[in-house]
C-alpha positions in Angstrom: -26.5 -87.9 17.6 -28.5 -86.6 20.6 -27.1 -83.7 22.7 -29.0 -82.5 25.8 -29.6 -78.7 25.9 -30.2 -76.4 28.9 -33.6 -75.3 30.0 -32.6 -71.8 29.1 -31.8 -72.8 25.5 -35.0 -74.9 25.3 -37.1 -71.9 26.3 -35.2 -69.7 23.9 -36.1 -72.0 21.0 -39.8 -72.4 22.0 -40.9 -69.2 23.6 -43.9 -68.8 25.9 -45.5 -66.1 23.7 -46.3 -66.8 20.1 -43.8 -65.9 17.4 -44.7 -64.1 14.2 -44.7 -67.3 12.2 -46.9 -69.0 14.8 -49.3 -66.0 14.8 -49.5 -66.2 11.0 -50.2 -69.9 11.2 -53.3 -69.4 13.3 -54.3 -66.2 11.7 -55.3 -68.3 8.6 -56.8 -66.9 5.5 -59.3 -64.0 5.1 -62.4 -66.2 5.9 -60.7 -67.2 9.2 -60.2 -63.5 10.0 -63.9 -62.8 9.2 -65.0 -65.6 11.5 -63.0 -64.1 14.4 -64.3 -60.7 13.6 -67.9 -62.0 13.7 -67.2 -63.6 17.1 -65.8 -60.3 18.3 -68.9 -58.4 17.2 -71.3 -61.0 18.7 -69.4 -61.0 22.0 -69.4 -57.2 22.2 -73.2 -57.2 21.7 -73.8 -59.9 24.3 -71.6 -58.0 26.9 -73.3 -54.7 26.1 -76.7 -56.3 26.7 -75.3 -57.8 30.0 -74.1 -54.3 31.0 -77.6 -52.8 30.3 -79.2 -55.6 32.4 -76.9 -55.0 35.3 -77.5 -51.3 35.3 -75.2 -48.5 36.5 -74.3 -50.2 39.8 -73.6 -53.6 38.4 -69.8 -53.7 37.8 -69.5 -51.3 34.9 -65.7 -51.4 35.0 -65.6 -55.1 34.6 -68.2 -55.0 31.8 -66.1 -52.3 30.1 -62.9 -54.4 30.3 -64.7 -57.5 29.0 -66.1 -55.5 26.1 -62.6 -54.2 25.2 -61.2 -57.7 25.4 -64.0 -59.2 23.3 -63.7 -56.5 20.7 -60.1 -57.4 20.1 -60.6 -61.1 19.9 -59.9 -61.0 16.1 -56.4 -59.7 17.0 -55.4 -61.7 20.2 -57.1 -65.0 19.3 -54.3 -66.5 17.2 -51.7 -65.3 19.9 -53.6 -67.1 22.6 -54.0 -70.4 20.7 -50.3 -70.5 19.6 -49.1 -69.5 23.0 -51.1 -72.3 24.6 -49.6 -74.8 22.1 -46.1 -73.5 23.0 -46.8 -73.9 26.8 -47.8 -77.6 26.1 -44.3 -78.2 24.7 -42.6 -76.3 27.5 -44.2 -78.5 30.1 -41.6 -81.2 29.2 -38.7 -81.0 31.6 -35.9 -81.8 29.3 -35.0 -81.3 25.6 -32.2 -82.1 23.3 -30.7 -81.5 19.9 -31.2 -84.5 17.6 -29.3 -85.3 14.4 -30.1 -88.2 12.2 -30.9 -88.9 8.5 -33.8 -89.2 6.2 -34.7 -92.9 6.1 -37.7 -92.7 3.7 -39.6 -90.0 1.8 -42.6 -90.4 -0.4 -45.7 -88.5 -1.5 -49.4 -89.4 -1.2 -52.7 -88.1 -2.3 -54.9 -88.1 0.8 -58.5 -87.6 1.4 -59.0 -84.6 3.7 -62.8 -84.2 3.4 -66.0 -84.7 1.4 -68.6 -82.2 0.2 -72.2 -83.0 -0.9 -73.5 -81.1 -3.9 -76.2 -81.3 -6.5 -75.4 -81.5 -10.2 -77.4 -80.0 -13.1 -79.8 -83.0 -13.2 -80.6 -82.7 -9.5 -78.6 -85.7 -8.5 -76.7 -85.8 -5.2 -72.9 -85.9 -5.9 -70.2 -86.4 -3.3 -67.0 -84.4 -4.1 -63.8 -85.6 -2.5 -61.3 -83.1 -1.3 -57.8 -84.5 -1.7 -54.4 -83.0 -0.8 -50.9 -84.0 -1.8 -48.8 -84.7 1.3 -45.2 -85.4 2.1 -44.5 -88.5 4.2 -41.1 -88.3 5.9 -39.3 -90.8 8.1 -36.1 -89.9 9.9 -33.9 -92.0 12.3 -30.5 -92.5 13.7 -28.0 -95.3 14.4 -29.5 -96.0 17.9 -32.6 -97.4 16.1 -34.8 -94.4 17.0 -37.1 -93.3 14.1 -40.2 -91.2 13.7 -42.5 -90.2 10.9 -44.1 -86.9 9.9 -46.8 -86.2 7.4 -47.4 -82.6 6.2 -49.0 -80.8 3.2 -46.6 -81.0 0.2 -44.7 -77.9 -0.7 -42.5 -77.3 -3.8 -39.3 -77.4 -1.8 -40.1 -80.8 -0.3 -39.4 -82.4 -3.7 -35.7 -81.8 -3.0 -35.7 -84.2 0.0 -34.1 -87.6 -0.6 -33.0 -90.5 1.4 -29.7 -90.2 3.3 -29.8 -86.4 3.9 -29.0 -85.1 7.4 -32.1 -84.2 9.4 -32.1 -82.1 12.6 -34.8 -81.5 15.2 -35.5 -80.6 18.8 -36.8 -83.5 20.9 -38.6 -83.3 24.3 -38.8 -85.7 27.2 -39.5 -86.0 30.9 -36.5 -88.3 31.3 -33.2 -86.6 32.2 -31.3 -88.8 29.8 -33.8 -88.3 27.0 -34.2 -92.1 26.8 -37.9 -91.7 26.0 -38.8 -89.1 23.4 -42.3 -87.8 24.0 -42.5 -85.0 21.4 -40.4 -83.5 18.6 -40.4 -80.2 16.7 -40.1 -79.2 13.1 -37.6 -81.2 11.1 -34.8 -79.3 9.4 -32.8 -80.5 6.3 -29.7 -78.3 6.5 -28.0 -79.0 3.2 -31.2 -77.8 1.4 -32.3 -75.3 4.0 -35.8 -77.0 4.1 -38.2 -77.1 7.0 -40.7 -79.9 7.4 -43.5 -79.1 9.8 -47.2 -78.5 9.9 -46.8 -76.0 12.8 -43.6 -73.8 13.3 -42.7 -74.8 16.8 -39.2 -73.3 16.8 -37.5 -70.0 16.4 -35.9 -71.2 13.3 -33.0 -68.7 13.0 -32.1 -69.5 16.7 -32.3 -73.2 16.0 -30.0 -73.0 13.0 -27.4 -71.0 15.0 -27.5 -73.2 18.0 -27.3 -76.4 15.9 -24.2 -75.1 14.2 -22.5 -74.3 17.5 -23.4 -77.8 18.9 -22.2 -79.6 15.8 -19.0 -77.7 15.7 -18.3 -78.3 19.4 -18.9 -82.0 18.8 -16.5 -82.1 15.9 -13.8 -80.3 17.9 -14.2 -82.8 20.8 -13.9 -85.7 18.4 -10.9 -84.2 16.7 -9.2 -83.6 20.1 -9.9 -87.2 21.1 -8.3 -88.6 17.9 -5.2 -86.3 18.4 -4.6 -87.6 21.9 -4.9 -91.2 20.6 
């Protein structure tokens, strides 16, 4: 099932400015915060030195604004990155609500990086960093299918073949005949989200999906009654 949605609804589901979940995604862990804080400190020092070099008549107001902006990079950095990612989605002209089913689901142990270290005997040892990942394939009766791979979470183990899957799809074709991008995948009967990045306002998506599915059921029921 594929139901086109209005531009207003599309922008409601993927806002221009980062949501709280998107901010948290790019905020990362404490080492990421320290990295941004260090960038802020270095940027402030550089701008301060620039201000001293320009002297009193060299755009003091601009230097001050740049200094304030740089000093708060640790705060606004994640907002800027997430908002840019949202804008990339909103560049698509059309969007639709898609409903299909889980075609396949399996778990893998993938290599995500390597580190070189030295053991107690002084030998060089390569340590592999591996991560358990969920591989999910969803599709519908039209033959459309797509796959997603994300880090494995506990709730993902409840996903099985045949479950209903919902997502938002994006396209530059008015009839959505060519899907260019898709959002998080939602498994409603288990209330599970599958995504590496939280594109959607999830509460809004759940509400809108219920409304669209209910409206479709009513139309189908009305058609059968007339027949």
